[in-house]
C-alpha positions in Angstrom: 203.0 134.2 -11.3 205.2 136.3 -9.1 207.9 138.7 -10.2 209.6 141.7 -8.7 208.9 144.9 -10.4 210.1 148.5 -10.0 208.2 151.5 -10.9 210.5 153.3 -13.3 208.4 156.3 -14.0 205.1 157.9 -13.1 204.0 159.2 -16.5 201.0 161.2 -15.0 198.5 161.2 -12.2 194.9 161.6 -13.1 192.5 164.0 -11.3 189.3 162.0 -11.4 187.1 165.1 -11.0 188.5 167.2 -13.9 190.3 164.4 -15.9 193.4 166.6 -15.8 196.7 164.8 -16.2 199.4 166.0 -13.8 202.7 165.1 -15.5 204.8 166.5 -12.7 203.6 163.9 -10.1 206.3 162.0 -8.3 204.1 159.6 -6.3 200.6 158.1 -6.2 198.8 157.9 -2.9 195.9 155.6 -1.8 193.1 155.5 -4.3 194.9 157.8 -6.8 195.0 156.8 -10.5 197.9 157.3 -12.8 199.9 155.9 -15.6 203.3 154.3 -14.8 206.1 152.4 -16.5 207.4 149.3 -14.7 210.4 147.1 -15.1 210.1 143.4 -14.1 212.9 140.9 -13.1 211.4 138.3 -15.4 209.2 138.3 -18.5 205.5 138.9 -17.8 203.0 137.4 -20.2 200.3 139.9 -20.4 197.5 140.9 -22.8 195.8 144.2 -23.1 192.9 144.4 -20.7 190.5 145.1 -23.6 191.4 141.7 -25.1 191.6 139.6 -22.0 190.6 140.7 -18.5 192.3 137.7 -16.9 195.8 138.3 -18.2 195.4 142.1 -18.7 195.3 143.0 -15.0 197.7 142.6 -12.1 198.2 143.6 -8.5 201.3 145.0 -6.8 202.2 143.4 -3.4 204.8 144.9 -1.0 207.2 142.1 -0.5 208.0 143.2 3.1 204.4 143.3 4.4 202.6 141.1 1.8 200.0 143.8 1.5 198.4 144.8 -1.8 199.7 148.3 -2.6 198.3 148.8 -6.1 196.4 147.4 -9.0 197.0 147.8 -12.7 195.4 147.1 -16.0 197.5 146.8 -19.2 196.6 149.4 -21.7 199.5 149.1 -24.2 202.3 146.7 -24.6 205.9 147.4 -25.6 205.7 151.2 -25.4 
């Protein structure tokens, strides 16, 4: 399934060496890990990753270049 999404908020960026959460981050660069909130143009039928790996993960594709620009796992729904 394809849907347009917009990153509404970067909640935090994780420092993988110290596990510190940077809540002032405004972007995520290549290979950085963070928590974001997204808004989709259509309903997405997702499960939490812990319950179903197939429907609990997704990739983000740049519509201009068709390149993968991110990957995500669903950790909580409706929050």
